[in-house]
C-alpha positions as CSV (number, residue, x, y, z in Angstrom):
1,M,17.1,20.7,144.3
2,K,14.6,23.1,145.9
3,R,13.6,26.7,145.1
4,N,12.9,29.7,147.8
5,T,9.5,31.1,148.1
6,N,10.5,33.3,151.1
7,K,8.8,36.1,149.5
8,N,8.3,37.8,152.7
9,I,11.9,37.9,153.7
10,S,14.0,40.0,152.8
11,T,17.8,40.9,152.7
12,K,20.4,43.6,152.5
13,Y,22.8,40.8,152.1
14,R,25.0,39.6,149.4
15,I,27.9,37.1,149.6
16,P,29.9,37.0,146.7
17,A,32.3,34.7,144.9
18,E,34.8,33.7,145.9
19,W,36.9,34.6,142.1
20,E,35.6,38.1,143.1
21,K,39.0,40.3,144.4
22,H,40.4,40.3,147.3
23,E,41.2,41.8,149.9
24,A,43.6,39.1,151.5
25,T,43.6,35.0,152.1
26,W,43.4,34.2,155.3
27,I,45.2,31.2,157.0
28,A,46.2,29.7,160.8
29,W,50.3,29.0,161.2
30,P,50.2,25.2,162.3
31,H,49.8,23.5,165.5
32,N,47.7,21.5,166.7
33,R,50.3,17.9,165.9
34,N,47.1,16.3,167.1
35,D,45.7,17.2,163.8
36,W,48.2,15.3,161.6
37,P,49.4,12.7,164.0
38,G,52.6,11.6,162.7
39,K,52.8,13.3,159.8
40,F,53.0,17.1,161.7
41,M,56.7,18.1,160.8
42,P,56.2,18.2,156.6
43,I,52.8,20.0,156.6
44,K,54.1,23.6,157.8
45,W,56.6,23.5,154.6
46,I,53.7,21.9,152.4
47,Y,52.1,25.9,154.4
48,A,54.5,27.8,152.9
49,E,54.1,26.6,149.3
50,I,50.4,27.7,149.5
51,V,51.5,31.1,150.6
52,K,54.3,31.3,148.5
53,A,51.4,30.8,145.5
54,L,49.5,33.2,147.1
55,I,51.0,36.9,147.9
56,S,52.1,37.5,144.1
57,G,47.9,38.3,143.9
58,E,47.1,39.4,147.5
59,K,48.2,39.8,151.4
60,V,47.9,36.5,153.6
61,R,47.2,37.4,156.7
62,I,48.6,34.2,158.9
63,I,47.4,34.0,162.1
64,V,50.1,33.3,164.9
65,Q,49.7,31.6,169.1
66,S,52.8,33.2,170.3
67,E,56.0,35.6,169.1
68,K,58.0,32.3,168.7
69,Q,56.0,30.2,166.7
70,K,55.3,33.7,164.2
71,F,59.7,33.6,165.1
72,D,59.9,30.1,163.2
73,A,57.1,30.2,160.6
74,K,59.2,33.2,159.3
75,K,62.4,31.1,158.6
76,I,60.2,29.0,157.3
77,L,58.7,31.1,154.9
78,K,61.8,32.4,154.4
79,F,64.2,29.3,153.6
80,S,61.0,28.3,151.1
81,H,61.5,32.0,149.4
82,A,57.9,32.8,150.6
83,F,58.5,35.7,152.9
84,S,57.0,39.2,151.5
85,E,55.6,42.6,152.6
86,N,52.5,41.3,151.4
87,I,52.4,38.8,154.4
88,E,50.6,39.8,157.7
89,F,50.6,38.2,161.1
90,I,48.1,38.1,163.3
91,N,48.5,37.0,166.7
92,F,45.0,35.0,168.3
93,A,45.1,32.0,169.7
94,T,43.2,28.9,167.9
95,D,42.2,25.5,169.1
96,R,43.2,24.6,165.3
97,S,43.7,25.8,162.2
98,W,40.8,25.0,159.5
99,L,40.0,28.5,158.9
100,R,36.8,27.9,156.2
101,D,35.5,26.7,159.0
102,I,35.8,29.2,162.1
103,S,36.0,32.4,160.1
104,P,32.9,34.6,159.8
105,V,31.1,34.7,156.1
106,Y,32.0,38.1,154.4
107,V,28.9,39.5,153.4
108,E,27.8,42.8,150.8
109,N,25.8,45.3,152.2
110,I,23.6,45.4,148.8
111,K,23.0,49.4,149.9
112,S,26.2,51.0,151.3
113,K,28.5,48.3,149.2
114,K,30.5,47.7,152.3
115,L,31.9,45.1,154.0
116,E,30.0,43.2,156.4
117,Q,30.0,40.2,158.5
118,I,27.8,37.4,159.3
119,S,29.2,35.3,162.4
120,F,27.9,31.5,162.1
121,K,28.2,29.4,165.7
122,F,31.1,26.6,165.4
123,N,30.6,24.1,167.3
124,A,33.7,21.7,165.9
125,W,31.0,19.7,163.1
126,A,29.2,18.5,166.1
127,K,31.9,15.7,167.1
128,Y,35.0,17.0,168.4
129,D,35.3,19.3,172.0
130,N,38.6,21.9,171.7
131,Y,36.7,24.8,169.8
132,K,36.3,27.2,172.7
133,K,38.9,29.2,170.9
134,D,37.6,28.6,167.6
135,E,34.2,29.9,167.6
136,R,35.4,33.5,168.6
137,L,37.9,33.9,165.8
138,P,34.4,36.1,164.1
139,G,34.2,38.7,167.0
140,F,37.9,39.7,167.1
141,I,38.0,40.1,163.3
142,S,35.4,42.4,163.2
143,K,36.9,44.1,166.0
144,K,40.2,44.2,164.5
145,F,39.6,45.7,160.9
146,N,35.8,47.3,162.5
147,I,34.1,45.1,160.1
148,K,30.1,45.2,161.0
149,N,29.2,42.1,162.6
150,T,25.5,39.7,162.4
151,V,24.8,36.9,164.5
152,A,22.7,35.2,162.6
153,I,19.8,33.8,164.2
154,H,17.2,31.5,163.6
155,Q,14.1,29.9,165.7
156,N,15.4,31.9,169.0
157,R,19.1,30.2,168.3
158,K,22.7,31.2,166.9
159,V,22.9,28.7,163.3
160,V,25.5,26.4,163.6
161,L,26.9,26.4,159.8
162,E,30.8,25.7,159.0
163,G,31.5,27.8,155.4
164,G,33.6,24.6,154.1
165,S,29.6,23.5,153.5
166,I,28.2,25.9,151.2
167,D,29.7,27.8,148.2
168,T,27.8,30.7,146.2
169,N,28.2,31.9,142.8
170,G,27.9,34.9,144.0
171,K,24.6,35.6,142.0
172,G,21.9,34.4,144.7
173,I,22.8,30.6,144.2
174,L,24.0,28.3,146.6
175,I,24.7,24.7,146.7
176,T,25.3,22.7,149.8
177,T,24.4,19.0,150.7
178,K,21.6,17.0,152.7
179,E,23.9,15.3,153.9
180,C,26.3,17.9,156.6
181,L,22.7,19.6,157.3
182,L,19.8,17.8,157.2
183,D,20.6,14.7,159.0
184,E,19.1,13.7,162.0
185,K,21.5,11.0,163.8
186,S,25.2,12.1,163.0
187,Q,26.8,15.3,163.9
188,I,24.1,17.5,164.2
189,R,23.8,20.9,163.2
190,N,21.2,22.7,163.9
191,K,18.5,20.1,165.6
192,G,14.8,20.0,164.6
193,F,15.7,22.6,160.8
194,S,14.4,21.4,157.9
195,Q,15.2,22.3,154.2
196,K,12.9,25.4,154.7
197,D,14.4,26.4,157.5
198,Y,18.0,26.4,156.0
199,E,16.7,28.3,152.4
200,E,15.0,31.3,155.0
201,V,18.3,31.3,156.4
202,F,20.9,31.9,153.6
203,C,17.7,33.9,151.8
204,K,18.3,36.3,155.1
205,Y,21.7,36.4,156.4
206,L,23.4,35.3,152.1
207,G,20.8,37.1,150.4
208,I,20.0,34.0,148.8
209,K,17.0,32.9,146.1
210,K,17.8,29.6,145.6
211,V,19.3,26.0,146.8
212,I,20.2,23.7,145.0
213,W,20.2,20.5,147.4
214,L,23.0,17.7,146.8
215,N,22.8,14.7,148.9
216,K,26.5,13.3,149.8
217,G,29.7,14.2,150.2
218,I,32.5,11.8,149.8
219,A,34.0,9.3,152.2
220,G,36.2,9.7,155.0
221,D,35.1,13.3,155.4
222,D,34.8,14.0,158.7
223,T,32.9,16.6,158.1
224,H,29.8,14.4,157.2
225,G,29.5,15.6,153.9
226,H,30.8,19.2,153.4
227,V,30.8,20.2,149.7
228,D,33.9,22.3,149.0
229,D,35.2,18.2,148.1
230,I,32.6,17.5,145.8
231,C,31.5,21.1,144.5
232,K,32.5,24.5,143.2
233,F,31.3,27.1,141.2
234,V,33.6,28.8,138.6
235,N,31.6,31.4,138.2
236,K,28.3,32.4,138.3
237,N,26.4,29.4,135.9
238,T,29.4,26.6,135.3
239,V,30.8,24.8,138.6
240,V,32.9,21.8,138.6
241,A,32.1,18.7,140.2
242,V,34.0,15.4,140.7
243,D,33.3,12.3,139.5
244,E,34.6,8.7,140.2
245,E,34.8,6.0,137.8
246,N,35.2,2.8,139.6
247,P,32.3,0.7,140.1
248,N,34.3,-0.5,143.1
249,D,34.7,2.5,145.3
250,E,32.4,3.6,148.0
251,N,32.5,7.0,146.1
252,Y,30.5,6.2,143.2
253,K,26.8,6.1,143.7
254,P,27.0,9.2,145.8
255,L,28.6,10.9,143.4
256,K,26.7,10.3,140.7
257,E,23.3,10.7,142.5
258,N,24.9,14.4,142.8
259,L,25.5,14.6,138.7
260,E,22.2,13.5,138.4
261,I,20.9,15.8,140.8
262,L,23.4,19.0,138.8
263,K,21.8,17.8,135.5
264,G,18.6,19.1,137.1
265,E,19.9,21.6,136.9
266,K,18.8,23.6,133.3
267,K,21.0,27.0,133.2
268,L,24.0,25.1,134.8
269,N,26.9,24.0,133.5
270,I,28.6,21.5,134.6
271,V,32.9,20.4,133.8
272,K,33.8,17.0,135.9
273,I,36.6,16.8,137.1
274,P,38.2,13.0,138.2
275,M,38.5,11.2,141.8
276,P,42.4,10.3,142.5
277,K,42.5,6.9,143.6
278,S,41.5,6.2,147.0
279,L,44.3,6.7,150.5
280,Y,45.0,5.4,153.7
281,F,47.2,6.8,156.0
282,K,46.6,4.3,159.6
283,N,44.0,2.2,157.9
284,Q,41.5,5.4,157.7
285,K,40.7,6.1,154.3
286,L,41.1,10.0,153.4
287,P,38.8,12.7,151.9
288,V,41.2,13.3,148.5
289,S,39.5,15.2,146.1
290,Y,40.1,17.9,143.6
291,A,37.3,20.2,144.2
292,N,39.4,21.2,147.2
293,F,40.6,23.9,145.7
294,L,41.1,27.7,146.3
295,I,40.5,30.4,144.1
296,A,42.6,33.7,144.5
297,N,43.6,36.7,142.8
298,G,46.0,35.3,140.6
299,S,46.1,32.3,141.3
300,V,44.1,28.6,141.8
301,L,45.5,26.5,144.2
302,V,44.9,22.7,143.3
303,P,45.9,19.5,145.7
304,T,47.4,16.8,144.6
305,F,48.0,13.4,145.4
306,N,50.8,11.7,143.8
307,D,48.3,10.4,141.1
308,E,47.8,9.4,137.3
309,N,44.4,11.8,137.9
310,D,46.7,15.3,138.9
311,R,47.7,16.4,135.2
312,K,43.8,16.3,134.6
313,A,42.8,18.0,137.4
314,L,45.2,20.6,137.1
315,G,44.6,21.0,132.8
316,I,40.4,21.2,133.7
317,L,41.0,24.2,136.1
318,S,43.8,26.0,133.3
319,E,41.7,25.8,131.1
320,L,38.8,27.2,133.5
321,F,41.1,30.0,134.7
322,P,42.6,31.0,131.6
323,D,43.6,34.7,133.3
324,R,45.2,33.3,136.8
325,K,47.8,30.8,137.8
326,V,47.1,26.9,138.5
327,T,49.5,25.3,140.9
328,G,49.1,22.1,142.2
329,I,50.1,21.9,145.7
330,H,51.6,18.3,147.7
331,A,48.6,17.7,149.3
332,V,48.9,14.1,150.6
333,D,50.1,14.8,153.8
334,L,48.1,17.8,154.8
335,A,45.1,14.9,153.7
336,W,46.2,13.2,157.2
337,G,44.2,15.9,158.9
338,L,41.3,15.3,156.4
339,G,41.4,18.3,154.8
340,T,43.0,19.8,152.4
341,I,43.4,24.0,150.7
342,H,40.3,25.0,150.6
343,C,39.6,23.7,154.3
344,L,42.5,25.8,155.9
345,T,41.6,29.1,153.9
346,K,39.4,32.0,153.6
347,E,39.1,34.5,151.5
348,Q,38.8,38.5,152.8
349,P,36.6,40.1,149.4
350,L,38.0,43.7,149.6
351,N,36.0,46.2,151.0
352,K,35.0,48.6,148.3
């Protein structure tokens, strides 16, 4: 952990917590078969289950690539009893469907209380080449919904950051990982950036006063250390953190180290949640974690994996969210895309 000491940096923003009221949750209807090679067909039906769990509590904005895809999506949603007037289709061409990372980061202007957005540069996790359409999404949303957009600049360059790499309590505390943001050899986001550089960015653009730096993410994570697979705020002073009890699992040591860092935060309540057993497809370890859940207005959507710990995870989260319906979404096939519920969705806070 490192405290921000950027007393000379002023901010006019606050980043809302995920449990604050949403205007809508966004998803992008799946279209890139390369994200789920050999498993693409069932993915659309899983998306329908996600929509069904959301529509009773908020609007769902679904990005579609064409009128044909819109027609197909409507058909699947109707077959799944997941069609509603709370669905709004948005025509916009994307490369892929991982909205958590390509969307703008929504912030509240402290003075006006209005919703604004911060646009970070997206470079496909410093790993892939197909992102030129995805990186246009923040500008599109800004224009379509008349939301003031500010581009995050530091050291005279656009800052690279994905939504899945950070989590916040809405009260000035942010959690991230060193593996994702500070690794100097693999998937480098912002070459030469130090912890202090990131803390200055978080302070200026997101209103963050304190950053908790965890070490590593989970094995198999294509993003190289996103925090939304390991730890998540559930209220202003409580986090859910995944724990691996099998000492032979490669996640065992890194997750124990992360828990020790969290325990060092005296004012932080830590609720441990188990990891599912490792899943593999075509000899590749998949990044499966119950921490990749989404907090929506009336529900909490939790990935499940046909695992004995599914029930434990759902039970723990049900106790933490007594006023929301905790719903398990079968995510074994989703995980072959190397991400699950939280990775695919992006909440848009209510504009006060």
